[in-house]
C-alpha positions as CSV (number, residue, x, y, z in Angstrom):
1,M,-0.2,13.2,-16.7
2,S,-0.8,9.6,-17.3
3,K,-4.4,8.7,-16.8
4,T,-3.3,5.5,-15.3
5,L,-2.3,5.2,-11.5
6,V,-0.4,2.3,-9.7
7,A,-1.3,2.7,-6.2
8,Y,0.4,0.3,-3.8
9,F,0.8,-0.4,0.0
10,S,4.3,-2.0,1.0
11,A,5.6,-2.7,4.4
12,T,8.8,-4.2,3.4
13,G,9.6,-2.8,-0.3
14,T,8.7,-6.0,-2.3
15,T,5.2,-4.8,-3.5
16,A,7.1,-1.6,-3.9
17,G,9.6,-3.1,-6.7
18,V,6.6,-4.7,-8.4
19,A,4.5,-1.5,-8.6
20,K,7.5,0.3,-9.7
21,D,8.2,-2.0,-12.6
22,L,4.5,-2.1,-13.5
23,A,4.3,1.7,-13.6
24,D,7.4,2.0,-15.7
25,A,6.2,-0.6,-18.0
26,I,2.9,1.1,-18.9
27,G,3.8,4.4,-18.1
28,A,1.8,5.1,-15.1
29,D,1.8,7.4,-12.5
30,L,3.0,5.8,-9.0
31,Y,1.4,6.3,-5.6
32,R,2.7,4.8,-2.3
33,I,-0.2,4.2,0.3
34,Q,1.4,4.8,3.5
35,P,-0.2,4.5,7.5
36,A,-0.1,7.4,9.4
37,E,2.0,5.5,12.2
38,P,4.8,3.7,10.5
39,Y,5.3,0.1,10.9
40,T,8.2,-1.1,13.1
41,Q,9.9,-4.4,12.8
42,A,8.0,-6.1,15.9
43,D,4.6,-4.7,14.0
44,L,5.5,-6.7,11.0
45,N,5.8,-9.7,13.1
46,W,3.6,-12.1,10.9
47,M,4.2,-15.0,13.4
48,D,2.8,-13.1,16.2
49,K,-1.0,-13.2,16.2
50,K,-0.9,-10.0,18.4
51,S,1.6,-8.0,16.3
52,R,0.1,-4.9,14.4
53,S,-0.1,-6.4,11.1
54,S,-1.4,-9.6,12.2
55,V,-4.4,-7.8,14.1
56,E,-4.9,-5.7,11.1
57,M,-5.1,-7.9,8.6
58,S,-7.7,-10.3,10.6
59,D,-9.7,-7.6,12.1
60,K,-11.1,-5.1,9.4
61,S,-12.4,-2.6,12.3
62,S,-8.5,-2.2,12.9
63,R,-7.2,-0.9,9.5
64,P,-4.6,2.0,9.9
65,A,-5.2,5.5,9.5
66,L,-3.6,6.9,6.2
67,A,-0.7,9.3,6.1
68,D,-2.3,11.0,2.9
69,A,-6.0,11.0,3.0
70,N,-6.1,13.5,-0.1
71,A,-4.7,11.3,-2.9
72,K,-6.1,12.6,-6.4
73,I,-7.6,9.6,-7.4
74,G,-10.2,11.4,-9.4
75,D,-7.6,12.5,-11.9
76,Y,-7.3,8.8,-13.2
77,D,-9.2,6.8,-15.4
78,T,-7.8,3.6,-14.4
79,I,-6.1,2.7,-11.0
80,L,-4.5,-0.6,-10.3
81,L,-3.8,-1.4,-6.8
82,G,-1.1,-3.5,-5.4
83,F,-0.6,-4.8,-1.8
84,P,1.0,-7.7,-0.1
85,K,-0.3,-11.5,-0.8
86,L,-2.5,-12.2,2.3
């Protein structure tokens, strides 16, 4: 097992591609961070200030629950975290 983990969040797949390329390049394990409730297209409407993604981005108390709260991050020496540009 690698001692490096690339953990990423990607709603549309763009960040996923970059994370996979990085993990492949450095020989790291890959872990996808997923919300407990998957996003719909309406949730991802960045132009709508009331969409789920807009609310979660602007209000830190609105962060989504995670689908997997038991990631074994303690097994790694280095964790690289990727997420969409804010």
